[in-house]
C-alpha positions in Angstrom: 128.7 137.8 182.5 128.6 134.2 181.2 129.3 134.3 177.5 131.9 136.4 175.7 133.6 136.4 172.3 137.2 137.0 171.3 138.4 138.3 167.9 141.9 138.9 166.6 143.4 139.8 163.2 147.1 140.2 162.4 147.0 143.3 160.1 144.6 146.1 159.2 144.8 144.9 155.6 142.7 141.9 156.4 139.4 143.4 155.2 136.2 142.1 157.0 138.3 139.8 159.2 136.9 141.2 162.5 133.4 141.6 161.0 133.4 138.0 159.8 134.5 136.7 163.2 131.8 138.7 164.9 129.2 137.5 162.4 130.2 133.9 163.0 130.2 134.4 166.8 126.7 135.7 166.9 125.5 133.0 164.6 127.1 130.3 166.9 125.6 132.0 170.0 122.2 131.9 168.4 122.6 128.2 167.5 123.7 127.4 171.1 121.0 129.6 172.7 123.5 132.0 174.2 123.8 135.8 174.4 127.2 137.4 173.8 127.5 139.8 176.7 131.0 141.2 176.0 133.5 141.2 173.1 137.3 141.3 173.3 139.1 142.6 170.2 142.9 142.6 169.6 143.1 144.3 166.2 146.2 144.4 164.0 148.2 142.3 166.5 150.4 139.3 165.4 150.0 136.2 167.6 153.4 134.9 166.4 155.2 138.0 167.6 153.4 138.8 170.9 152.8 136.9 174.1 149.5 136.6 176.0 150.5 139.4 178.3 151.3 141.7 175.4 147.8 141.3 174.0 145.6 143.6 176.1 142.2 142.2 175.4 143.3 138.6 175.7 144.9 139.4 179.0 141.7 141.0 180.2 139.8 137.9 179.1 142.1 135.5 181.0 141.7 137.6 184.1 137.9 137.4 184.0 138.2 133.6 183.5 140.4 133.4 186.6 137.8 135.4 188.5 135.2 132.7 187.5 133.1 135.2 185.5 133.1 133.5 182.2 131.5 130.1 181.3 131.4 130.2 177.5 134.0 131.6 175.1 133.3 132.0 171.4 136.3 132.3 169.1 136.7 131.7 165.4 139.7 129.3 165.4 142.5 128.2 167.6 145.0 130.3 165.7 143.1 133.4 166.8 144.2 132.6 170.4 147.8 132.1 169.5 150.4 130.5 167.2 152.8 129.4 169.9 152.3 125.9 171.2 153.4 126.8 174.8 150.9 129.7 174.9 148.3 127.5 173.4 148.7 124.8 176.0 148.8 127.4 178.8 145.4 128.8 177.7 144.0 125.2 177.2 144.9 124.4 180.8 143.3 127.7 182.1 140.1 126.9 180.1 140.1 123.4 181.6 140.8 124.5 185.1 138.0 127.0 185.2 135.7 124.8 183.1 135.2 127.2 180.2 133.3 125.9 177.3 135.2 127.0 174.2 133.0 127.1 171.1 134.9 127.5 167.8 132.7 129.3 165.3 134.5 128.3 162.1 132.6 125.4 160.7 135.7 123.2 160.0 137.4 123.7 163.4 137.7 120.6 165.5 136.1 120.9 169.0 138.1 121.3 172.2 137.6 118.6 175.0 139.1 118.3 178.4 140.7 114.8 178.8 144.2 113.3 178.7 143.7 112.5 175.0 142.2 115.9 174.5 145.4 117.6 175.9 147.6 115.4 173.7 145.5 116.4 170.7 145.8 120.1 171.6 149.6 119.8 171.9 149.6 118.3 168.4 147.3 121.0 167.0 149.3 123.7 168.8 152.5 122.4 167.2 150.9 122.4 163.8 149.6 125.9 164.2 153.0 127.2 165.4 154.7 125.3 162.5 152.2 126.8 160.0 152.8 130.3 161.3 156.6 129.9 161.1 156.4 128.3 157.7 154.3 131.2 156.3 156.9 133.6 157.7 159.8 131.6 156.4 158.3 131.1 152.9 157.8 134.8 152.5 161.4 135.5 153.7 162.8 132.7 151.5 160.9 134.1 148.4 162.2 137.6 149.1 165.8 136.3 149.5 165.6 134.1 146.4 164.3 136.9 144.2 166.9 139.3 145.7 169.8 136.9 145.1 168.6 135.9 141.6 168.3 139.6 140.5 164.5 139.4 140.1 163.8 141.9 142.8 166.6 144.2 144.0 164.1 146.3 146.0 163.4 150.0 145.7 166.1 151.4 143.5 167.6 154.9 144.0 167.9 157.8 141.5 169.3 156.7 138.2 167.5 153.3 137.9 164.0 152.1 137.3 162.3 148.8 136.6 160.7 147.9 133.2 157.2 147.1 134.4 156.1 146.1 130.9 158.6 143.3 131.0 157.6 140.1 132.9 161.1 139.9 134.3 160.9 143.6 135.3 164.5 144.2 134.1 166.5 147.0 135.5 166.8 150.1 133.3 169.8 152.5 133.7 169.0 156.2 133.3 172.4 157.1 132.0 171.9 160.9 132.1 170.9 160.7 135.8 173.8 158.3 136.5 176.3 160.7 134.9 175.0 163.3 137.4 175.7 160.9 140.3 179.2 160.2 138.9 179.9 163.9 138.8 178.8 164.2 142.5 181.4 161.5 143.4 184.1 163.3 141.4 183.3 166.6 143.0 183.6 165.2 146.5 186.9 163.5 145.6 188.1 167.0 144.4 187.5 168.4 147.9 184.0 169.9 147.5 181.6 169.8 150.4 178.1 168.3 150.1 176.7 171.9 150.2 179.0 172.9 147.4 178.0 169.8 145.4 174.4 170.7 146.0 174.8 174.2 144.6 176.6 172.9 141.4 174.0 170.1 140.8 171.1 172.5 141.3 172.5 174.7 138.5 172.7 171.7 136.2 169.5 169.9 137.0 166.3 171.7 138.0 164.0 168.7 137.7 164.4 167.7 141.4 164.5 169.5 144.7 168.1 168.8 145.6 169.0 169.1 149.3 172.2 168.4 151.2 170.5 165.5 153.0 169.3 163.9 149.8 172.8 164.2 148.2 174.4 162.6 151.3 171.9 159.7 151.1 172.7 159.1 147.4 176.5 159.3 147.8 176.4 156.8 150.7 174.1 154.4 149.0 176.1 151.1 148.2 173.9 150.6 145.1 176.2 152.8 143.1 179.1 150.4 143.7 176.9 147.5 142.6 175.9 146.3 146.0 172.3 145.9 147.2 171.3 145.3 150.9 168.2 143.4 151.9 167.0 144.0 155.5 164.9 141.6 157.6 163.1 142.4 160.8 164.5 139.5 162.9 167.7 138.4 161.1 170.8 140.1 159.8 170.7 141.9 156.5 172.1 140.2 153.4 174.0 141.7 150.5 174.1 140.8 146.8 176.2 142.1 144.0 174.3 143.6 141.0 177.0 144.4 138.4 174.4 146.2 136.2 174.0 148.9 138.9 177.7 149.6 139.4 179.0 153.1 138.4 181.9 153.6 140.8 184.5 151.2 142.2 184.6 150.1 145.8 187.6 152.3 146.7 186.0 155.4 145.3 182.7 154.7 147.1 184.4 154.1 150.5 186.6 157.3 150.1 183.5 159.4 149.3 181.5 157.8 152.1 184.2 158.8 154.7 184.4 162.4 153.4 180.7 162.8 153.5 180.6 161.4 157.0 183.3 163.7 158.2 181.5 166.7 156.8 178.2 165.8 158.3 176.9 168.7 160.5 176.9 167.8 164.3 173.7 169.5 165.2 170.5 168.3 166.8 167.7 168.5 164.4 164.5 169.9 165.8 161.4 167.8 164.9 159.0 169.5 162.5 155.7 170.2 164.0 153.1 167.8 162.6 150.1 169.3 161.0 146.7 167.8 162.2 145.4 166.7 158.8 142.9 164.0 158.0 144.0 162.2 154.8 140.8 160.5 153.7 142.5 158.9 150.7 145.4 157.3 152.6 145.7 153.7 151.4 143.9 154.4 148.2 146.3 156.4 146.0 149.0 154.7 144.0 151.8 156.0 141.8 151.6 154.0 138.6 155.1 155.1 137.6 156.8 153.6 140.7 154.1 151.1 141.8 154.3 152.8 145.2 151.6 154.4 147.3 151.1 158.1 147.8 151.4 158.9 151.5 149.9 161.8 153.3 152.5 164.3 154.6 152.3 165.8 158.0 154.6 168.8 157.3 152.4 170.2 154.5 149.0 169.4 152.9 150.1 167.0 150.1 150.1 163.3 149.2 153.7 162.2 148.3 155.3 159.3 146.6 158.5 158.6 148.6 160.3 157.0 145.6 159.9 159.5 142.7 159.1 162.4 145.1 155.9 163.3 143.2 153.5 165.5 145.1 149.7 165.9 144.9 147.8 168.8 146.5 145.7 167.2 149.2 142.6 169.4 148.8 142.6 169.3 145.0 142.9 165.5 144.9 140.3 164.8 147.6 137.8 167.2 146.0 138.4 165.6 142.6 137.9 162.0 143.8 134.9 162.8 146.0 133.1 164.8 143.2 133.7 161.9 140.8 132.5 159.3 143.3 129.4 161.4 144.1 128.4 161.8 140.4 129.2 158.2 139.5 127.3 156.5 142.3 124.3 158.9 142.0 124.0 158.1 138.2 124.4 154.4 138.9 121.7 154.0 141.5 119.2 155.7 139.2 119.5 152.9 136.7 118.4 149.2 136.9 121.8 148.5 138.5 120.2 147.5 141.9 117.8 145.1 140.4 120.5 143.5 138.2 122.8 143.3 141.2 120.2 141.6 143.4 119.5 138.9 140.8 123.2 138.1 140.4 123.7 138.3 144.2 121.1 135.6 144.9 122.4 133.3 142.1 126.0 133.7 143.3 125.1 133.0 146.9 123.3 129.8 146.0 126.3 128.6 144.0 128.7 129.4 146.8 126.5 127.6 149.4 126.5 124.5 147.2 130.2 124.6 146.9 130.5 125.1 150.7 128.3 122.0 151.4 130.6 119.8 149.2 133.7 121.2 151.0 132.3 120.6 154.5 131.4 117.0 153.6 135.0 116.4 152.5 136.3 118.1 155.6 134.3 115.9 157.8 135.8 112.8 156.1 139.3 114.2 156.6 138.5 114.9 160.3 137.6 111.3 160.8 140.9 110.2 159.2 142.8 112.5 161.5 141.1 111.2 164.6 141.7 107.6 163.6 145.4 108.3 163.0 145.7 110.1 166.4 143.9 107.3 168.2 146.2 104.8 166.6 149.2 106.8 167.7 147.9 106.9 171.3 147.3 103.2 171.3 150.9 102.6 170.3 152.0 104.8 173.2 153.6 107.4 171.0 156.4 105.1 170.0 158.5 106.3 167.0 158.7 102.7 165.7 155.8 103.3 163.4 154.8 105.7 160.7 151.5 106.8 162.3 152.9 110.3 163.1 153.6 110.8 159.4 150.0 109.9 158.6 148.8 112.4 161.2 150.9 115.2 159.7 149.6 114.3 156.2 146.0 114.1 157.4 146.3 117.5 159.1 147.8 119.1 155.9 144.9 117.8 153.8 142.4 119.0 156.4 144.1 122.4 156.6 143.9 122.9 152.9 140.2 122.1 152.9 139.7 124.4 155.9 141.3 127.3 153.9 138.9 126.7 151.1 136.0 126.6 153.5 137.2 129.8 155.2 137.4 131.6 151.8 134.0 130.5 150.6 132.4 131.4 154.1 134.0 134.9 153.8 132.6 135.3 150.3 129.1 134.3 151.4 129.4 136.7 154.3 130.4 139.5 152.0 127.5 138.8 149.6 125.1 138.8 152.5 126.3 142.2 153.7 126.4 143.8 150.2 122.7 144.5 149.7 122.5 146.4 153.0 125.7 148.3 152.1 124.5 149.1 148.6 121.1 150.2 150.0 122.6 152.5 152.6 125.0 154.0 150.1 122.2 154.5 147.6 120.0 156.2 150.2 122.8 158.4 151.5 124.0 159.4 148.0 120.5 160.5 146.9 120.3 162.8 149.9 123.6 164.6 149.2 123.4 167.8 147.2 126.9 169.0 147.4 130.5 168.0 148.0 130.6 169.5 151.5 127.8 167.1 152.7 130.0 164.2 151.6 133.1 165.6 153.4 131.1 166.1 156.5 130.0 162.5 156.4 132.5 159.7 157.4 134.1 160.2 154.0 136.8 157.5 154.4 134.1 154.9 155.4 132.1 155.7 152.2 135.2 155.7 150.0 136.3 152.3 151.5 133.0 150.8 150.4 133.1 152.3 147.0 136.6 152.9 145.7 139.2 150.1 145.2 142.1 152.3 144.2 143.1 155.7 142.7 145.9 155.3 140.2 147.8 158.4 139.4 149.5 158.5 136.0 151.6 161.3 134.5 148.5 163.2 133.1 145.5 161.1 134.3 143.9 160.1 137.5 142.1 156.7 137.2 139.5 155.8 139.8 138.8 152.1 140.1 135.6 151.2 141.8 134.9 148.1 143.9 132.5 145.3 143.2 129.5 145.7 142.7 129.9 149.3 141.6 132.5 148.2 139.0 130.3 145.5 137.4 128.9 142.1 138.2 130.9 139.0 139.2 129.2 135.7 139.5 130.1 132.5 141.4 130.2 129.2 139.5 130.3 125.5 140.2 133.1 124.6 137.8 135.4 122.0 139.3 133.1 121.1 142.2 132.8 117.4 142.8 
């Protein structure tokens, strides 16, 4: 093989990311008169958290390059290969050693060249890509910590508290009746009652929940009830913050109860429950509006469950209801003038987006020239720190990067618009052939739902289906603000 393509996305939530990268790869291959003979895909893998060896498809690609079997590599952008400057430089040198022509398929990405100045440029870009990845991670972490410490976001609250979603500040609401029950639990343990005895007493007083010994232990050992919340991070120590509004017992009481509960914990090995082989076709679609949390498919019984409020939905009933509604809705829609109306708006929107893209590309080219001029100036001054050229480079790169993000978004929108007519036609053709619900279930139900349904919101007495564009209505691109 001579020409291959490499695609990567960090999470499965990045809709169309792999499809967009593939689309751009084949478009670039056509423009360069090449044929893509093999594709390497690392899906839902973070380049920031994994090395080259830990990415199976990238490792396979490198091996083939070292075997001198690859001449051309199509990849969307540098950050698809990695967000670590050492790894980036390592791959650059491998590409250079084996004379691999790297073709970046994103319109705004600067080309890779094999020279001393080229390597210097790749080191700089690698540093920027790594810094950008780290900054994104740190910004998210800092925002979480700031909201946590300021009281704006204490995280998922336990039994006895809820957030006022109608309030912009999402203030904490204390459910005093529930909290009095928790206080009683603490007092019962202090009186010498075991967790099992507490469970029996609480069950007789409150039948709204399925009280278990495990659940009661979890509540009694939760520091929230002494007014302390804990925020956990993946790669750094957890942080604690006092929330006085949450406090119902003092620290000494909480610690005493914690020890008593721990001492009474049964020392037995729990057998794992056998998982049921169930296909939850609505996983990722269903949300609990009460808790703003997703309903997750259970593997111990056929239900969708909200892990916060413990609400349960019968799997078969919910899926049948959603599929029947989707079937009737789309069938009715495709029999109207919807398709003709959609096609007219699709053509108009695509034209507006392409005009916007042309303006952005022109501006990006100007920014590229500025960046190259600043890099050349730095090279001529032998990388001394006695000038402010490096500051100009960083500033030029930031401006270019912002413009690249705009270009990437518009390109993605154009790609989605180009794919929509085929998708709508295929769904229309398929839906008109279906006579009953079983036919839809036998089809790749989740694929169909993913193209049609945006979300399923479950309220106390209603189930609200929200459809995706274009089935939900028409949206149109504009040229406001384009210069």
